[in-house]
Legacy VTK file of the C-alpha trace (Angstrom):
# vtk DataFile Version 3.0
C-alpha trace
ASCII
DATASET POLYDATA
POINTS 262 float
-142.542 49.802 -41.995
-142.243 53.682 -42.084
-140.458 55.623 -39.327
-143.820 56.877 -38.190
-145.189 53.434 -37.315
-141.962 52.465 -35.339
-142.165 55.646 -33.508
-145.904 54.995 -32.698
-145.180 51.347 -31.576
-142.386 52.520 -29.318
-144.693 55.313 -27.846
-147.492 52.918 -27.144
-145.202 50.307 -25.674
-143.513 52.863 -23.356
-147.075 54.124 -22.533
-148.102 50.590 -21.452
-145.029 50.231 -19.444
-145.588 53.443 -17.723
-149.302 52.644 -16.974
-148.272 49.082 -15.612
-145.618 50.639 -13.447
-148.143 53.134 -12.057
-150.611 50.458 -11.289
-147.983 48.096 -9.716
-146.750 51.059 -7.561
-150.135 52.216 -6.758
-151.070 48.608 -5.655
-147.972 48.330 -3.492
-148.595 51.637 -1.639
-152.449 50.662 -1.278
-151.582 46.974 0.065
-148.779 48.045 2.587
-151.032 48.937 5.389
-152.846 45.510 5.094
-149.378 43.798 4.827
-148.165 45.459 8.071
-151.316 44.734 9.878
-151.144 41.058 8.699
-147.648 40.630 9.956
-148.565 42.337 13.304
-151.666 39.944 13.620
-149.314 36.873 12.809
-146.851 38.173 15.435
-149.545 38.448 18.034
-150.873 34.869 17.207
-147.567 33.625 17.631
-147.311 35.031 21.051
-150.745 33.493 22.041
-149.609 30.182 20.588
-146.426 30.227 22.516
-148.638 31.105 25.654
-150.843 28.134 24.831
-153.920 30.480 24.525
-156.767 29.475 22.219
-158.217 32.206 19.990
-161.001 29.852 18.329
-164.102 31.847 17.769
-162.513 34.902 19.481
-160.791 38.211 18.374
-157.063 37.524 18.941
-156.504 41.200 20.042
-159.148 40.639 22.628
-157.474 37.416 23.729
-154.098 39.128 23.912
-155.489 42.156 25.939
-157.361 39.800 28.401
-154.383 37.337 29.007
-151.096 38.942 28.226
-149.049 41.697 30.204
-146.244 43.333 28.257
-143.111 44.518 29.980
-139.908 46.125 28.712
-136.704 44.612 30.219
-133.224 46.243 30.082
-131.282 43.126 29.077
-127.882 43.609 30.593
-129.529 44.051 34.131
-132.606 42.019 33.698
-134.718 44.882 35.345
-138.067 46.161 34.193
-137.894 49.747 32.850
-141.481 50.084 31.554
-142.102 52.929 33.898
-138.884 54.706 32.934
-138.392 54.258 29.280
-135.378 56.276 27.675
-137.559 56.679 24.417
-141.364 56.179 23.368
-140.090 53.697 20.441
-139.357 51.203 23.326
-142.951 51.208 24.574
-144.706 47.778 23.746
-147.294 49.523 21.680
-144.499 50.898 19.353
-141.473 48.382 19.874
-140.064 46.825 16.707
-137.236 44.384 17.241
-135.794 45.091 14.021
-135.614 48.903 14.417
-134.324 48.558 17.925
-131.263 46.307 17.243
-130.379 48.698 14.212
-130.628 51.865 16.450
-127.058 52.346 18.057
-128.711 54.306 20.988
-130.398 51.138 21.990
-128.402 48.301 20.925
-124.867 47.444 20.433
-122.470 45.297 18.189
-121.449 41.823 19.109
-117.943 40.558 18.583
-117.706 37.415 16.725
-116.679 35.218 19.716
-119.713 36.694 21.610
-122.191 35.973 18.748
-123.152 32.254 18.554
-126.513 33.075 16.995
-124.774 35.064 14.240
-127.099 38.219 14.636
-124.287 40.870 14.773
-126.158 43.222 16.930
-128.190 42.871 20.109
-130.818 45.205 21.560
-130.286 46.537 25.024
-134.052 46.431 25.582
-136.615 43.869 24.703
-140.363 43.554 25.216
-141.380 40.224 27.086
-144.869 38.899 27.726
-146.346 37.155 30.830
-149.393 35.234 30.563
-151.727 36.025 33.410
-154.673 34.198 34.904
-156.680 35.792 37.723
-153.611 37.729 38.638
-151.251 34.681 38.716
-148.273 34.221 36.406
-148.422 31.236 34.271
-145.577 31.579 31.898
-143.129 34.019 30.291
-142.878 34.596 26.604
-139.540 35.809 25.365
-138.572 36.975 21.889
-135.557 35.359 20.197
-133.919 35.666 16.763
-130.903 33.945 15.127
-129.432 33.060 11.763
-130.510 29.772 10.093
-129.219 28.656 6.742
-130.768 31.211 4.483
-132.373 33.807 6.823
-132.707 35.352 10.339
-135.355 33.346 12.203
-137.593 35.441 14.517
-139.727 33.782 17.065
-140.892 33.312 20.655
-139.815 30.807 23.299
-142.081 30.267 26.311
-140.834 29.348 29.861
-142.806 28.226 32.817
-143.430 30.404 35.932
-140.149 29.180 37.386
-138.268 30.049 34.235
-136.841 26.438 33.962
-139.162 24.576 31.688
-139.781 25.265 27.965
-143.421 25.263 27.254
-143.545 26.406 23.545
-141.580 27.698 20.636
-142.988 29.581 17.691
-141.578 31.384 14.516
-143.231 34.324 12.879
-140.626 35.027 10.366
-137.866 33.137 8.578
-136.748 32.287 5.002
-135.597 28.579 5.470
-136.217 25.908 2.722
-139.657 24.549 2.732
-139.808 20.872 3.632
-136.200 21.215 5.114
-135.153 24.011 7.329
-138.792 25.241 6.950
-139.852 22.417 9.207
-139.097 24.535 12.166
-142.725 25.539 11.551
-143.919 21.986 11.687
-146.296 21.611 14.636
-144.833 18.118 15.405
-141.232 19.458 15.768
-142.313 22.420 17.733
-144.222 20.039 20.070
-140.999 18.224 20.906
-139.919 21.477 22.884
-142.734 21.378 25.389
-141.706 20.014 28.649
-137.838 20.155 27.977
-135.714 21.615 30.668
-133.624 24.709 30.004
-131.305 24.242 32.892
-130.129 21.315 34.781
-130.326 20.824 38.688
-127.326 23.093 39.302
-128.779 25.958 37.166
-126.559 25.384 34.232
-127.857 25.925 30.800
-128.504 22.339 29.482
-131.021 22.598 26.549
-129.781 21.632 23.046
-130.937 20.507 19.660
-128.981 17.375 18.717
-128.149 15.657 15.534
-130.598 12.875 14.919
-133.129 11.587 17.403
-133.130 11.841 21.155
-132.506 8.479 23.079
-135.485 8.589 25.500
-133.413 6.485 27.947
-130.643 8.884 27.980
-129.952 10.712 31.086
-129.817 13.798 28.931
-133.069 13.303 27.234
-134.933 15.815 29.268
-132.708 18.448 27.910
-132.423 17.497 24.328
-134.670 17.993 21.201
-134.415 16.063 17.848
-132.769 17.762 15.040
-134.216 18.404 11.707
-133.529 15.673 9.094
-131.586 17.203 6.145
-131.301 20.511 7.774
-128.055 20.380 9.715
-127.336 24.148 9.420
-130.807 25.290 10.233
-130.782 22.867 13.241
-127.472 24.279 14.307
-128.950 27.832 13.917
-131.789 27.105 16.119
-129.704 25.324 18.772
-127.270 28.449 18.841
-130.189 30.776 18.974
-132.006 29.192 21.877
-128.894 28.607 23.919
-127.582 32.174 23.351
-130.840 33.897 24.392
-131.827 31.741 27.318
-128.161 31.137 28.694
-126.782 34.603 27.953
-129.224 37.326 26.917
-132.081 36.482 29.296
-129.897 35.127 32.065
-129.791 38.421 34.116
-133.666 38.572 33.815
-134.071 34.921 34.834
-131.581 35.483 37.765
-133.424 38.607 38.847
-136.824 36.885 38.829
-135.641 33.698 40.691
-134.593 36.042 43.427
-138.237 36.717 44.157
-138.520 39.884 42.168
-141.818 38.883 40.478
LINES 1 263
262 0 1 2 3 4 5 6 7 8 9 10 11 12 13 14 15 16 17 18 19 20 21 22 23 24 25 26 27 28 29 30 31 32 33 34 35 36 37 38 39 40 41 42 43 44 45 46 47 48 49 50 51 52 53 54 55 56 57 58 59 60 61 62 63 64 65 66 67 68 69 70 71 72 73 74 75 76 77 78 79 80 81 82 83 84 85 86 87 88 89 90 91 92 93 94 95 96 97 98 99 100 101 102 103 104 105 106 107 108 109 110 111 112 113 114 115 116 117 118 119 120 121 122 123 124 125 126 127 128 129 130 131 132 133 134 135 136 137 138 139 140 141 142 143 144 145 146 147 148 149 150 151 152 153 154 155 156 157 158 159 160 161 162 163 164 165 166 167 168 169 170 171 172 173 174 175 176 177 178 179 180 181 182 183 184 185 186 187 188 189 190 191 192 193 194 195 196 197 198 199 200 201 202 203 204 205 206 207 208 209 210 211 212 213 214 215 216 217 218 219 220 221 222 223 224 225 226 227 228 229 230 231 232 233 234 235 236 237 238 239 240 241 242 243 244 245 246 247 248 249 250 251 252 253 254 255 256 257 258 259 260 261
């Protein structure tokens, strides 16, 4: 084979690689807006699912607009700051929990002993959602996130109007193992959370995910959820996540609302 033919072959090969690279890059740029939109629609759908709102035959944005009220809470105080936001990025229309928690202006680091959910940083502001029907509050939907086995799990937990009973749990992003930790998305397992009590009669945090099955005759049954079989670390991660957010992060908001500040 002559040198000319080798050069020609290499030239053609490099040319094909360049064309393919350009096609892949162009496709990625072209598809990015659709991917962002799909993620946002999935997030909205999870909020509606946590709020027990059906979207069958209806546009989910319309359902969201008609039934959900968004608010911005200053987490350390539990007080709404929607009318006095320190930055436009915190408005519900623009809020992105990942961006906020990585912005030192609006978040802070967590020392290890104060970080049971293993999230390293916590936002100072969060967007929460209230399900409204004819002007009446039905439930609150609170964003949560925490470390599982392989990933950070992002989701929503719904509490009743009295902020005592869990009415729903959904996840819109995680990378847990399908068939094992990925069972956090199993509708059957998520249904186990409905009706569980977050706090005991004295107001102490009581909800927990246990190893194995809940004994229905146990005095603790109302506060316990079955663990995921074969997924000890993911189960532990969900337990730490829910207890941390409800018991610590949202406690100022819960206490504030229970004082009649609706």
